[in-house]
PLY file of the C-alpha trace (Angstrom):
ply
format ascii 1.0
element vertex 86
property float x
property float y
property float z
element edge 85
property int vertex1
property int vertex2
end_header
12.93 -2.62 17.36
11.09 -2.97 14.07
9.81 -6.35 13.18
10.48 -7.88 9.73
6.73 -7.74 9.10
6.80 -3.98 9.63
9.61 -3.65 7.12
7.81 -5.82 4.56
4.62 -3.84 5.12
6.52 -0.61 4.51
7.88 -1.99 1.24
4.41 -3.18 0.20
3.04 0.28 1.00
5.75 1.84 -1.15
4.81 -0.45 -4.05
1.13 0.44 -3.67
1.95 4.17 -3.61
4.21 3.95 -6.66
1.48 2.12 -8.55
-1.13 4.69 -7.53
-3.20 2.11 -5.67
-3.09 4.22 -2.51
-2.57 7.91 -1.86
-2.68 10.19 1.14
-5.19 12.85 2.02
-3.31 16.06 1.30
-4.73 17.67 4.42
-4.82 14.91 7.04
-2.40 12.26 5.77
-4.93 9.42 5.94
-4.12 6.60 3.52
-6.77 6.31 0.80
-7.64 3.41 -1.52
-7.74 4.37 -5.20
-9.40 1.10 -6.29
-6.54 -0.08 -8.51
-4.91 -2.94 -6.62
-4.12 -4.78 -9.86
-1.63 -2.06 -10.80
0.16 -2.55 -7.47
0.31 -6.32 -7.95
1.63 -5.85 -11.49
4.32 -3.41 -10.32
5.33 -5.72 -7.47
5.59 -8.68 -9.81
7.68 -6.68 -12.27
10.08 -5.69 -9.47
10.18 -9.07 -7.72
13.37 -10.29 -9.40
15.09 -6.89 -9.58
14.58 -4.21 -6.92
12.82 -6.62 -4.58
15.20 -9.55 -5.06
15.44 -11.37 -1.74
13.06 -9.02 0.08
9.98 -11.24 0.02
10.29 -15.03 0.27
7.64 -15.61 -2.38
5.48 -13.65 -4.78
2.50 -14.71 -2.67
4.04 -13.17 0.43
4.52 -9.93 -1.53
1.00 -9.82 -2.96
-0.48 -10.66 0.46
1.46 -7.74 1.97
0.26 -5.39 -0.79
-3.32 -6.61 -0.31
-3.10 -5.98 3.43
-1.90 -2.40 2.89
-4.68 -1.69 0.40
-7.33 -3.38 2.57
-6.33 -1.13 5.48
-6.72 2.04 3.39
-9.93 4.06 3.60
-12.15 5.02 0.70
-12.53 8.55 2.08
-10.67 10.64 4.62
-12.63 10.43 7.86
-11.42 13.86 8.94
-12.53 15.47 5.66
-15.91 13.77 5.99
-16.29 15.13 9.54
-15.34 18.60 8.35
-17.87 18.40 5.49
-20.71 17.49 7.88
-20.31 20.71 9.89
0 1
1 2
2 3
3 4
4 5
5 6
6 7
7 8
8 9
9 10
10 11
11 12
12 13
13 14
14 15
15 16
16 17
17 18
18 19
19 20
20 21
21 22
22 23
23 24
24 25
25 26
26 27
27 28
28 29
29 30
30 31
31 32
32 33
33 34
34 35
35 36
36 37
37 38
38 39
39 40
40 41
41 42
42 43
43 44
44 45
45 46
46 47
47 48
48 49
49 50
50 51
51 52
52 53
53 54
54 55
55 56
56 57
57 58
58 59
59 60
60 61
61 62
62 63
63 64
64 65
65 66
66 67
67 68
68 69
69 70
70 71
71 72
72 73
73 74
74 75
75 76
76 77
77 78
78 79
79 80
80 81
81 82
82 83
83 84
84 85
């Protein structure tokens, strides 16, 4: 069974993707950081009282979840780096 934290993380990841703060390696699917977290926070805050109404308890909970998703993203795809070294 999915935990509420997993659901909130999935929503935070969706916000970060929509804002362009994270993307995926087109080849390997690894989540990549695009160094624009502020755009994700701004999008989340703009959606907090509409699409996200009642999803997160507080704006802080939302921004912490977005930060966690972005912090877990890589700067470069590890698989692409390995392939480039060969």
